[in-house]
C-alpha positions in Angstrom: 78.0 42.8 -27.6 76.0 40.4 -25.4 76.3 40.5 -21.7 78.3 37.5 -20.3 76.1 34.7 -19.1 75.9 34.1 -15.4 75.2 30.4 -15.0 74.8 30.8 -11.2 71.8 33.2 -11.9 70.5 30.7 -14.5 70.6 27.9 -11.9 68.8 30.0 -9.3 66.2 31.1 -11.8 65.5 27.6 -12.9 65.3 26.3 -9.4 62.8 29.1 -8.5 60.8 28.3 -11.6 60.5 24.7 -10.5 59.3 25.7 -7.1 56.7 28.1 -8.6 55.5 25.3 -10.9 54.9 23.1 -7.9 53.0 25.9 -6.1 50.9 26.5 -9.3 50.2 22.8 -9.5 49.0 22.8 -5.8 46.7 25.8 -6.5 45.2 24.1 -9.6 44.7 20.8 -7.8 42.9 22.6 -4.9 40.6 24.4 -7.4 40.0 21.1 -9.2 39.1 19.3 -6.0 36.3 21.9 -5.4 34.6 20.7 -8.6 34.6 17.0 -7.6 32.4 15.0 -5.2 34.0 14.8 -1.7 36.0 11.7 -0.7 34.7 9.2 1.9 37.0 10.9 4.4 37.2 14.7 4.3 40.8 15.9 3.8 42.5 17.7 6.7 43.6 20.9 5.0 45.5 22.1 8.0 47.6 18.9 8.0 48.0 19.1 4.3 49.2 22.7 4.5 51.6 21.8 7.3 53.0 18.9 5.2 53.5 21.2 2.2 55.4 23.7 4.4 57.6 21.0 5.8 58.3 19.6 2.3 59.3 23.1 1.0 63.1 22.5 1.6 62.9 19.1 -0.1 61.0 20.5 -3.1 63.6 23.3 -3.4 66.4 20.8 -3.2 64.9 18.5 -5.9 64.2 21.6 -8.1 67.9 22.6 -7.6 69.1 19.1 -8.5 67.0 18.8 -11.6 68.1 22.3 -12.7 71.7 21.4 -12.2 71.5 18.1 -14.1 69.2 19.0 -16.9 68.4 22.7 -17.2 71.9 24.2 -16.8 73.5 21.9 -19.5 70.6 22.7 -21.8 71.2 26.4 -21.3 74.9 26.0 -21.9 74.3 23.9 -25.1 71.7 26.4 -26.3 74.2 29.2 -25.8 76.7 27.2 -27.9 74.2 26.7 -30.7 73.3 30.3 -30.5 76.9 31.4 -31.1 77.2 28.9 -34.0 73.8 29.3 -35.7 72.5 32.7 -34.5 71.0 33.9 -31.2 67.5 32.7 -32.1 68.7 29.1 -32.2 69.0 29.2 -28.4 65.3 29.6 -28.0 64.1 26.8 -30.2 66.9 24.4 -29.3 66.6 24.6 -25.5 63.4 22.5 -25.3 64.8 20.0 -27.8 68.0 19.7 -25.7 66.0 19.2 -22.5 63.9 16.5 -24.2 67.0 14.7 -25.2 68.7 14.9 -21.8 65.7 13.6 -19.8 64.8 10.9 -22.3 67.6 8.5 -21.4 67.0 8.3 -17.6 63.2 8.1 -18.0 63.4 5.3 -20.6 65.9 3.4 -18.6 63.8 3.5 -15.4 60.6 2.7 -17.5 62.3 -0.3 -19.1 63.6 -1.6 -15.7 60.1 -1.3 -14.2 58.3 -2.5 -17.3 56.2 0.6 -17.4 53.5 1.1 -20.1 54.7 3.0 -23.1 51.8 5.5 -23.0 52.4 6.4 -19.4 56.2 6.8 -20.1 55.5 9.1 -23.0 53.2 11.2 -21.0 55.7 11.5 -18.1 58.5 12.3 -20.6 56.4 15.0 -22.2 55.4 16.5 -18.8 59.0 16.5 -17.5 60.2 18.0 -20.8 57.6 20.8 -20.6 58.3 21.6 -16.9 62.1 21.7 -17.3 62.0 23.5 -20.6 60.1 26.3 -18.9 63.0 26.7 -16.5 65.5 26.7 -19.4 63.6 29.2 -21.5 63.0 31.6 -18.6 66.7 31.4 -17.6 68.0 32.1 -21.1 67.6 35.9 -21.2 70.6 37.9 -20.0 70.5 41.1 -18.2 70.0 42.7 -14.8 66.9 42.0 -12.7 66.0 38.6 -14.3 65.7 37.0 -10.9 63.6 39.8 -9.5 61.2 39.7 -12.5 60.8 35.9 -12.1 59.9 36.3 -8.5 57.4 39.0 -9.1 55.8 37.5 -12.2 55.9 34.0 -10.9 54.3 34.9 -7.6 51.7 37.0 -9.5 50.8 34.0 -11.7 50.4 31.7 -8.7 48.4 34.2 -6.6 46.3 35.3 -9.7 45.4 31.8 -10.5 44.2 31.2 -7.0 42.3 34.4 -6.9 40.6 34.1 -10.2 39.9 30.4 -9.6 38.2 31.3 -6.3 36.2 34.0 -8.0 35.3 31.6 -10.8 34.0 29.1 -8.2 32.0 31.9 -6.4 30.3 33.3 -9.5 29.8 29.9 -11.3 32.3 30.2 -14.1 34.0 27.1 -12.7 31.5 24.3 -11.9 31.8 24.0 -8.1 30.5 20.6 -6.9 26.9 20.3 -5.8 25.0 17.1 -4.9 22.5 16.0 -7.6 18.9 16.8 -7.0 17.7 13.2 -6.9 14.0 13.4 -6.0 11.8 10.5 -4.8 11.8 9.0 -8.3 15.5 8.2 -8.1 15.3 6.1 -4.9 13.6 2.9 -6.0 16.2 0.2 -6.7 19.2 -1.3 -4.9 21.8 0.9 -3.2 25.1 -0.9 -2.3 28.0 -0.1 -0.1 31.7 -1.0 -0.7 31.3 -4.5 0.8 28.1 -5.5 -1.0 25.6 -4.7 1.7 22.3 -3.2 0.3 19.3 -1.0 0.9 16.5 -1.9 -1.6 13.9 0.8 -2.0 10.5 0.3 -3.6 8.3 3.0 -5.2 5.5 2.4 -2.6 7.7 3.7 0.2 9.1 0.4 1.5 12.8 -0.4 2.1 14.8 -3.5 3.0 18.3 -3.4 4.6 20.8 -6.2 4.4 23.8 -5.7 6.7 24.0 -2.0 6.1 26.2 0.0 8.5 26.1 3.5 9.7 26.0 5.1 13.1 23.2 5.7 15.5 23.2 9.0 17.5 23.4 6.9 20.7 26.5 5.0 19.7 29.8 5.8 21.3 32.2 7.5 18.8 34.9 4.8 19.4 32.7 1.9 18.7 32.6 0.2 15.3 29.7 1.2 13.1 26.8 -1.3 13.6 25.2 -3.2 10.8 21.5 -3.5 10.4 19.0 -5.7 8.5 15.3 -5.6 8.3 12.4 -3.9 6.6 10.7 -0.6 7.0 9.7 2.7 5.2 11.5 5.6 3.6 10.6 9.2 2.8 12.5 11.7 0.6 12.7 15.3 1.9 13.7 17.9 -0.7 15.0 20.5 1.8 15.8 24.1 1.0 18.3 23.1 -1.7 20.4 20.2 -3.0 22.7 20.4 0.1 19.8 19.9 2.6 17.9 17.2 0.8 17.6 14.0 3.0 16.3 10.5 2.8 14.7 9.3 6.1 14.6 5.6 6.7 12.6 4.0 9.5 13.6 0.4 10.1 13.0 -1.2 13.6 16.3 -1.6 15.4 18.2 0.7 12.9 18.6 4.1 14.6 19.9 6.0 11.6 19.7 9.8 11.3 18.5 11.1 8.0 20.8 10.0 5.1 22.5 12.8 3.1 22.7 12.9 -0.7 26.0 13.1 -2.7 27.7 11.6 -5.7 26.7 12.8 -9.2 23.6 12.7 -11.4 25.1 9.7 -13.2 26.0 7.9 -10.0 24.0 9.3 -7.0 25.0 8.3 -3.5 23.5 8.5 0.0 25.6 8.7 3.1 25.9 8.7 6.9 28.5 10.5 9.0 30.6 7.9 10.9 33.7 7.9 13.1 34.5 10.5 15.7 32.3 13.6 15.7 33.7 16.1 13.3 36.0 13.6 11.5 34.2 14.2 8.2 34.2 10.5 7.5 31.3 9.2 5.4 29.7 5.8 5.0 28.3 5.8 1.4 25.9 3.7 -0.6 25.7 4.1 -4.4 22.8 3.2 -6.6 23.5 -0.1 -8.4 23.7 0.3 -12.2 20.4 -0.5 -13.7 18.7 -0.5 -10.3 15.0 0.4 -10.5 
């Protein structure tokens, strides 16, 4: 005879699974970010971490609410089908019930906001998969389910972070590195986000048109000056791809050496701007077809 279902335990388990899914998503996103070029402004991970901690109660409440509205009814209906059709019916029916329950509100909101069908389908499938995990994990009956979910869930999140960090360290995951551009890449037009340009030629000449950046003598609070004129450039390989530089000497433009970033397909050069230590970058990308 089967042990009586505790729907309170099922609700707590589903809520916990939702919180663990959010934690796992955060870990995966952080690992993914390490494989991508850095943004124009470096993220403040201390601030992000503090925000996540502050949002934890809200995440838990939302997970509880979704579990109460969608997962718990799915578990109850799966139990009913299990009694009618056999206990194995509960397992395959739970995801189908969740999909049916979440379909109506998603499609109503999508229709009201005139959302694209493809985006709606992707969101519906993602929501179904996430909530179905909570339903399936909450289905087993027996002592110690909550404890097992805590241990295994925490282990999965921590293990993903640990093995992801090891993968980045040993090269199994492609951690981001700037492209090794070389002097042959420089000739052509390099453009910033407002259309200002640096035009390099293969004979070592360069022409600036309204290009910004910060001189070492500028006060941190001042706006970045723009500069125009002609001069020379030199590429310096450095010890590795992280230390390669492009030095530009234009009268009246007191730029430090430009760093290299971007990707091999779309290389960029940059200056640090803003307050010291802000991590904010002013970038120029090589124009498509520039030579």
